[in-house]
C-alpha positions in Angstrom: 25.7 14.1 -13.5 27.5 15.9 -11.0 31.2 15.0 -9.2 29.6 13.4 -6.1 26.9 11.1 -8.6 30.0 10.1 -10.2 32.8 9.0 -7.5 28.9 7.4 -5.5 28.6 5.7 -8.9 32.0 4.1 -9.0 32.1 3.1 -5.4 28.8 1.3 -5.6 28.6 0.2 -9.0 30.4 -3.0 -8.5 28.7 -4.4 -5.1 25.3 -3.4 -6.0 23.7 -6.2 -7.5 20.5 -6.3 -5.6 18.8 -3.2 -7.2 20.8 -3.8 -10.9 24.2 -2.1 -10.9 24.1 1.5 -12.1 20.5 2.0 -11.1 21.3 1.1 -7.2 24.3 3.4 -7.8 21.9 6.4 -8.9 19.6 5.7 -5.8 22.5 6.0 -3.6 23.3 9.4 -5.3 20.3 10.9 -5.3 20.4 9.9 -1.6 23.2 11.5 -0.8 22.2 14.8 -2.4 19.3 14.8 -0.1 22.0 15.2 3.0 22.0 18.8 4.5 25.0 20.7 3.4 24.9 18.7 -0.3 24.3 20.5 -3.8 24.9 19.6 -7.3 27.4 21.4 -9.4 28.6 20.6 -12.8 31.6 19.1 -13.9 32.3 21.8 -16.1 31.9 25.4 -14.5 30.6 28.1 -16.7 33.2 31.0 -17.9 31.1 33.3 -15.5 31.8 30.7 -12.7 35.4 30.6 -13.5 35.9 34.5 -13.6 34.0 34.7 -10.1 36.1 32.4 -8.3 38.8 34.1 -9.8 38.2 37.4 -8.7 37.2 36.1 -5.5 40.5 34.2 -5.0 42.5 37.3 -6.2 44.0 34.4 -9.0 44.0 33.9 -12.6 41.1 31.8 -14.4 43.2 29.4 -15.0 43.9 28.9 -11.3 40.4 29.1 -10.5 40.1 26.4 -12.9 42.7 24.2 -11.1 41.1 24.6 -7.7 37.6 23.9 -9.2 39.2 20.7 -10.5 40.5 19.4 -7.5 37.7 20.2 -5.5 35.4 17.9 -7.9 37.9 15.3 -8.2 38.4 15.1 -4.6 34.6 15.5 -3.5 33.7 12.7 -0.7 
């Protein structure tokens, strides 16, 4: 499950009683992924992803990992 889905599930799980809690949250999350510009990404990037990000940004792999975490945890 990606960070966007996780975020949407947390936001909707407590108020989604008509569709059965997590089922309703899953439907909401999947609907959000159908919006233009949205994509599913892993919560933990591969070593190749981190290395590519580090090269592209001119930073260390550790900094690339911190940047990735910040983006995932603050996805709206």
